[in-house]
N, C-alpha and C positions, 0 to 999 in steps of 0.2 A: 408220141414217138418222134424223136429226130431222124433225118435221113443221114447218114455217115458216108461219105464215099472217099474211094481210094483209087489215085491213078493207077491205070492196069500197067504202065511202064515201071512205075516205082513198085508195085507188086513184084513184077516178073525179076526187077533188080534184086529186091530182098531175097525173093525165093533161090536166086543165084550165091546170095551171100552165106545162105545157110537157116537153120531154123530159129536161132534165136532172132535174126533181123527178120523173119517172115512174121513170127509172133508178134514182134514190136511195132511193125506197120500198124496192124489192126489195134492192138493198144493205144498206142500212138494216137491213130485217128478217133478213136472213142475217146479219148483224154483231150483231145483238142477240141473235140465237139460240146464237150461238157464245160469247157473252160479250166479243164486242169483240176477242178474241185469236185469231188465225189460228197455229194450230199444227199440228204433224204429227198431234196427237189430236182437234182439231176439224177438219182438214181431211178424216180420215176420215169425218165425221160429213156431208160436202157430197156433193152430185154434181158430176160436172165442169163444169156450167153454173154452177153457184152459185160454185164455185172461179174460174171463168173470169171471172165478174162480177166478184169482188171483185178479180181482178188488173187488170182493166179501170179499174175505179176507182183502184186504186194508180197505175196508170201515169197517168190524167188527172190526179189531184193531183199527182203528182208533178212532171210534166211540164211541166204548167202554169205551177207556182209556180217551179221551177228547172231544169228540162232533164233530159236523160237523167243527165248528171252528178250531180244532186242525188238522182234515182231509185236511182242506182247505191249512193252515199255513204251514202244514209239504208238500206240493206240489203235494197232491193227486187229488186235485180240478179238474183239466184239464183233469186226467185219469178218473175219475168219471162221470165228468158232460159233456165234450166235445166229448165223445165217445157212441155209443149206448148202453149204458150199462142198461139203465131204460128198454129199448126194449128188451134186453135179459132176464131181469127179469121177464117180463112180458111172453116172449117165455118161460121161465123155470117154469110156473106156480105159479110168486110172482106178482101178481097184486098190492097190497097193499105196498109192497117195490118200486114197479116202480114208484107209486104215490107219494110216500114220495119223493124219489131220484128227481123227476121232481117239486116237491116244494122245495126241498130244491136248486136245479138248479137255480130258480127264484131268492132266496136270495144269492147264490154264484155271478151271475152276476150282481148284484146289489154292493155287498159289497168287491169282491174278491181283488181288488186292494190293500185294506189297510190291509185285513187280511193275504194278502199272503208278505207283506212285511217284511223285516230285522226288529226284535225289541226285546227289551230286554225281559226277563221273566215276569217284572212287568207289561210293556205295553202289552206283550201277555194276561196276565189275566186279563186287562181291555176290552179286544175284547170281553169278554162273557157278561160285563155289558152293553157295547156299543151296541152289536147285539141281543138282545134278542128271535128276529126273530128264532133264531136256539133252543132257549131252548125245545119247543114242538116239534120241529123234533127230537133233541137227546131224549127228553124222548119216543116218540113212536118208533124209533129205538130198545132203550133199552128193554123196553116192549115187544117188538117182536121178538127179536134176536134169542131166541131160537126156536122158531117155524118158523122162516124164514132160520137159518141153518138146522132144520129139512129137509125142503123143497127142500134147496140145496144138501143136502144128499141124498134125495130121486131121484132127477132129476140126480146126478152123479151115483146112482147106477142104474137106468134105461138106462144111457147112456154112461155106463164105456168106450165102445172103444171111443167114443169121448175125451177122457181124456188122458187115457194108455192103454198099454197092459199087461195083466197079465201075469207074469212069474210064472209057474207052479213048486213045489218043486220036481218034480219027475225026 
């Protein structure tokens, strides 16, 4: 396991900026510690909470930008759906997000091959029309993202030692 540290002053500053900045401090520190590449080798250096946070940030970024179809097309489907991410969301106190992930997993299982294949921008855009099953899932995520990110921030705050070591400025 690698030791990941965050400056106490940076953490306090981020906490004052809001939940997104607070969560990002931890995700950024973890990403920096693994050189920005999440591979089997770098995952072995992280604990379950650290990996789960990186999965949440990937989910948040992709779904907020282009929905579950974009998440799957950009190669994150396996990371989200073939790992115990939904179970971890339940453990973290986000049962509605876990349920949404499980629903999206069913659609992923049915349509992943076509969504994951290489295609032009035009072909990619037709996937949204072809697979409307993802529309409600996308909407649910967008509608709840702020609360879920707040819940993630709360979990991190209550379990900071699972994520990083705090380096004091003294």
